[in-house]
N, C-alpha and C positions, 0 to 999 in steps of 0.2 A: 947165325940164328942167333945166338947169345947177343950179338950187336944190335940185332933188330929189335929184340926186346928191351934193350938198354935204350934205345933211342925213342920207343914208344912210352918207358916210363918217364923220362924225361920232358915229355910234351904238356903243357898246362890242358887240364880239362875246360872243353869249351860250355859255357853258361847256356840253359834251354832258352830259347826263344818264347817270351812272353809279352803277351799284349797286355802291359801294366794298365796303361790309360783307358784302354777299352774297358777292362773290368771296374775299374775305379768308376768312371761315368757311368758304367750300369748300376753301380749300387746306389750312386747318388739318385738316378732317376728314381729308384724304389722308395729312396729317403725322403725325396721332395724338400728342397730347402729354397729359400729367396735370399736374394742380397745384390748388390752392384758389383759382385766379385764373380769370378770364374775359379775352379779348381783344376790345379796341375799336381803332379805327382811330385813329391818332395823324394828324390833319390839320393841323398845325401846320408843317408842312414838306412840303407837297405836292411839292416839286421832287423828293424822295427817292423817289416811288413808283416814278418811271421811272428813277431813277439806279442802282437795284440789283434788277434783276428777278429775280435768280438766288436770293434768300432772301425769301421771302415774309412773313417774321418781323420783318425789320428796321424796317418802319414800323408795329409794332403796340405798344400800350401794353397793361399789365395792369392788371386792377382786380380786388379781392377778391370772391370767391366766398363764400356762406354756407358753414357747417359742415354735416356730414351730418345731426347731431343736432338743427341747427335748421330742418330742413326735413321734411315729412311723409314716409312710407315710399314712399308713391306716386311722389315726386318723385326719390327718391334716384337711380335709372338715369340719369335724365335730366342730374341733376347730377354724376354719375360720368362722364357722356361730357363733359361742359362742362369739369371739371377735366382729363380726359384731353387736350383740345384744348388747354387754356391752357399744360399743361406743355409742349409741344412745343416753345414759346418758348426759345432758347438766348441765353445770356449769355458776354460777355467776362471769363473770372475773372482774366486777368492784369492788371486794373486793378481794384484792391479797392475803390475809390472810385464806380465806375460802377454805375447801376442798383442801388443797395444795396437800396431797397425793395422792388424789383419781384424781386431776388434770394430775399429772405426771404418773400414772398409765395408764390412758386413752391416753396421748400423746405416751408414748412408743408402747402402742397398736398399735396406728396407725402407728408407724413409722414401726412396724413389718409387718403390713398389706401392707404398701407401697412398703417393700422390697419383701414380698411374691409375689405380683403381677408384680414388676419388671423384678424379676429375671426368672420369668417363670418356676419356680421348680415342679410346677404342676399345671394341667388345672383345672380352677375353675369349678364346677358344676353348671348347670341352675339355680338350688335352690339357691347357695350361691350368685350367681351374682344378683339375685333379691335382695337378703338380703343385698348385698353390695350397691346397687344403692339405697335402701329405707334409709340405714343409711346415705349416702350421703345427701340425700333428707332432714332428720331430722337436720343434722347438718347444711347444707348451705341455705335452703329454710326458710327464717325467714323475721319477720318484721325489715325493716332497720330502723336505730334511724332518727330522725326528721333531715334534711339538715339544715346548718347553716343559710340559707335565712329565714328558717321558722321559727329561732327563733327570727330574727333581723326584719324580714320583707323588708329585702334590694333585691336587684336584685343579681343575679350571678355576681361575680367577675371575672377579667381576669387576669391571672399571678398568683404570689404568694403572694397576698395580705392578704390572710388569712392563717392561719396555717393548714396544711394537716392534714384530720382525719385520726386517725390510729385505726383499731379495737381492742380491747383490748384481744379479743378472738382468734387473729390470729395466735398463736402457736399452735392451734388445727384446726384452720380454714384452713390454708396453706397446713398441712398435708392431711385433706381431700380431697382438691381440688388437690393435688397431686396425692392422690390415683385414683380419677376419672380420671385424665388425664392419668396415667400409664394403667389404664385399657381400656381406649379408642385407646390407639395407641398400645397398645401391640398385637402382632402378632397372640397372643393365643385367643383374643377376636374374635368370629364370629359374624360378623354385622347382620346377618340373626336371632340369637338366641337374641344378645345384642338390638337389635331394639323393643323387645318387652318391654324392661325394660328403655331403654332411648327412649321413645316415644314422641309425641307431648307435651303433659303436661308436660313431664319433660323438654324440650327444651324451653318452654313457660316461666317456672318458672325460668329457667336458665338465660334468657333474661332479667327477671324482676330484677335480681342481678346485672344487668349493671349500675344500678342506686345508687349503694353503692358510698360512698364518698371516701372509700380507694382505692389508687390507685394501690395497691399490688393487692388487690381482682379484680380489674377490669382486671388487666394484665393476672390473671389466666383465669378469664372467657373468654377472647379474645382467649387465646391459645386454650382452650378446645374447645370453640364454632367452631373455625376454623378446629380443628379435627373431630369433629361430622360432620361437613359440607362435610369434605372430603372422612370420611369412611362411612357415611349411605346416600347413594344417594338418598333414598326413602324420606329422610327428607329435600333435598335442595328447594324445592319450599315453603315449609312451612316455612323455616327459612327465606328465602328472603322476604316474605309476612310478616311474623311477624316483621320482621325490618322495612319494610315500614311501618306499624301501628306505632310502636314507634316513627319513624320521623313524621308522619303526626301529632301525639299526641302533639309532642315538637313543632312543626311549628306551629299549629294552635290552640293549647290550652294553654299548660303550658309554652313554650319557657325555661323550666328548666329540664336539666338531665345531670346526670355527665358521663354517658357512651358513649356520640354520638362521639368522637373521636376514641374510642375503635370500636365500631361498624362501622365506615367507614374504620377503617384500615383493618377489615375481608373483608369489601366488596371491597376494593382495589384489595386486591388477587383473590377474586370470579370474579371480573370484568375483571381482566387480562386474566383470563382463557375463557371467554365467546366464543364460536365459531362464526366465520363470516357465511354470512352475520348475523348481529345482528337481534334476535327476535323483535317482535313488543312489546312483554311484557319490555323488556330490555330497549328499547327505551323509553316506558312510564315512566318506573322508574326512568329514568334520569331526565326527564322533570318534573314529577310529586312530587319527592321527593328530588333528588340531589339538582336540581337549586333552588328550593324554601328553601334548607338551608342555602341559602345567606340572607335572611330575617331577622332572630333572631339577637339581638343585642350581644348575647355571640358567636357571630361567630369567633372570635378571638380563642377561648378554641378549636377548631376543624377544624380552616380553613385548614391547612397544608394537614390533611388527606382528607378533600372535595376536595380540589383542584387536588389532585394526582387522586381522582377517576373521577372526570371531564375530565381530559387530556386523561385518559384512554380510556374513550369513544369515544372522539375527534381522538385520534390516530388510533382507530380501526375502525373508519366511518368519513371520513374528511367532509361529507356531513352534520354532526351535529354542524359543527362549528358556522353555521350561527345562528341556532337555540340557541345553548348554549350562543353565544354572547348576544342576543337580551333578552335571558332569564336574564342574569346579568345585563343588563341594566334596566328591569323591576324593579329589588330589588335594584337599586344604591342609596345609602343612599344620603340624602339631607344636614344633618349638621354634620354627623358622618366622620370627616376627617380620623381617624384611619382606621375605614372600608373602605373609598374610598382608601387609600393606600394599603390595603392588596387585594382589587380588581383589581387594576392596575397592582399588581404583578402577580395575576392570569390572567389576561387578556394579558400579556406578553407571558405566558406560552402557552396559547390557541393561540394565533396568529403565534408562532412558527411553528405551527403543522398545520395552515390552508392554504388551498390553494387558488389560484388567484378567482377563480370561486366564492366560499363562501364567500371569503372577499368581493368582491363588492357587495354582497346583503346585507352586513350589515355595509359597511365603512360610508355612511352618518350619521346615527345616532350615530353611534360609536365615530367618530371623532366630533361631535357636542359636546358628554361629555367629551371628551379628552380636547376640547377647554376650556370647563367650569372649569376643573381640572387643566389646566396651570394657570389659572387666581386665583386658589384658594389660600385665604390669609395664610392658613396652609403650609408653605414651604416644609413639608415632601411631602404632596400630589402633589404640583407643581413640585417638583424636582423628584419624581416618575414618574410623567406624562412624563417629558421631556426626562428622561433616556429610554423611549420606543424607542426614535431616535438611541440609541447606539446599538439595535439589527440589525444586517444586514438582517435577512429575514423580519423583518418588513419594513424596509428602502426599500427592493426591492419593497413590495407590495405596499408601498406610491409611489415610484417612478413611477411604473406602471399606477397608478391612481391619479396623482398629480393634475390634471385638476379638479377632483372633492374635492379632500382633502385641498390644499392650500387655497383656497377661503375660506374654515371651519375654519382654525386654523390661518389664517394672523393677524387677528384683535386680537386675544389673545397674539400673540407674540409680537405685536407692544404695546399692553397694558402693558406687561410685562418690555419691555425696558423703557419705558416711566415712570413705576411706582410701580413696585415691592419693595417692601421694602428690600428682603432678596439679598445678593451679589451672592450667589449659584445659586440661580434660574436666576438673571439677566445674569450671564455670560454663563449658558447652553441655556438659550433661544436666545441670541445672536449666540451661535454656530448653533442651529438648524434652525435660520433664516438665516445664511450664507449657510449653507446645501440647501435650498431650493433655494435660488439664483443661486448657482452651478448648481443645479440639472435644473433649466428651467429659464434662466434669463428673457425672455419674458413674461412668465407666472407671475413671480414674478414682473416686472413692471406693469403689467396690475393690480394685486391686489392692489400693492402700490398706482395707481392712483385711482383704486376704493375707497380704504381706505380714500386716502386724498378728493376725492369728497364727501364722505359720511360724514365727519367729517365738511367740509365745508358746506354742507346742515345744518349740526346741529348746527354749529355756527351763521349760517345765521338764522336758527329759534329761535334760543335763541334771537339775535338782533330783531327780529320781536315780540317776547312777550315781550322784554324790551320796545319798543317802545309803544306797547299796553297798557302796564300798566302805562308808563308815560302819555299817552292820558286820561285814567281813572283818573290818580290822578290830572290832570290839569281840568278835567271836574268837577271833586269833588270839587275842590278849588274853581271854579267859583260859586257854588252853596252856 
């Protein structure tokens, strides 16, 4: 009995039979990747299999697959599926010397997939469409790296004060985006079928990627989302609502987002296609989302696109001009002269498409604000306000309502002539003053008289205060 126990103890334990390759291929199917390569099990380091169960691709190797042209037409759908599964493999692009061969194999396979979809050489089966969209999701939908302001704690900067971030994995990422774009725009893609894969969840994740710091990625996203909006009519209300929510969060919570400009570019095209009369939903979007976008400090990064969207609305419905102008005045900056200059430029574009009836409803608060801009110590703001009088349509509106407007701005014009430090501002002010004088000499004289009387009262009040102080001083001396 003892000898039998010793012999059993000396026997090596046998490994359990496991179908590793079967499990791996199952995981790849669910992840859906694309490429010209196949996935095989790397068994040289079995310890890693249990070491990182969260990423099923860490222990997979890649081997080349044949090209589409090298296989019969009947086998291309199967090859397409294999390439998609392979391209789900992820690589570390922070280390340029790591997995060089595998990275190149995946890149070549992505190029082949793009060419296959673009050429339309064969209709992609529904199963392969699902595999491809899943592969795109695996590659594109990822955690974005922390933004520069999250490292430094600083505010978003405007312009090119910081170096542009470029994603190191762009050589692969670009091809994945190109594949998705070609799939969406392809005449072979049936929207009724594709909407099962490009669903609300997919669109929402695509919108999240707009916060990428890489401008190349945002440009692709802009084009793709615009094409999705055009092709999948069923998604249009959802896309508009999702963009609204991004704007709300940006305006009222974070005031930090890298893709506001690109989203506004998409909306500019969408607004241009709105049917008349405008729906109430679209008017609410204008007042609740677009106009409040003038509030954030980083408006300079997307103001051009925002201004285009606003103008589109006013051109479609002139009655919105009064509401938009009053909305701008609500968010008018107090100390940010650069922002003031931007808003004055936008204001001129809005007034160019504003009719007399809407102008009369907002002209009093509008020209009170313009008068304050005329006296701005920042010469660019004052100059931009004076340049409004170079626009013939605005001059026409002012001339029709000069009895209300000239009394609002006359004092600001006189103050500039007497005390503004900038010669250019001084010269422009003289020209505007002369324009009003030629427009209505009698009204100009009345304003001049009121101005003189006002300052006479001011001087008289100052003299009275001085006399009062002298009496107080004298009374104090007697004590």
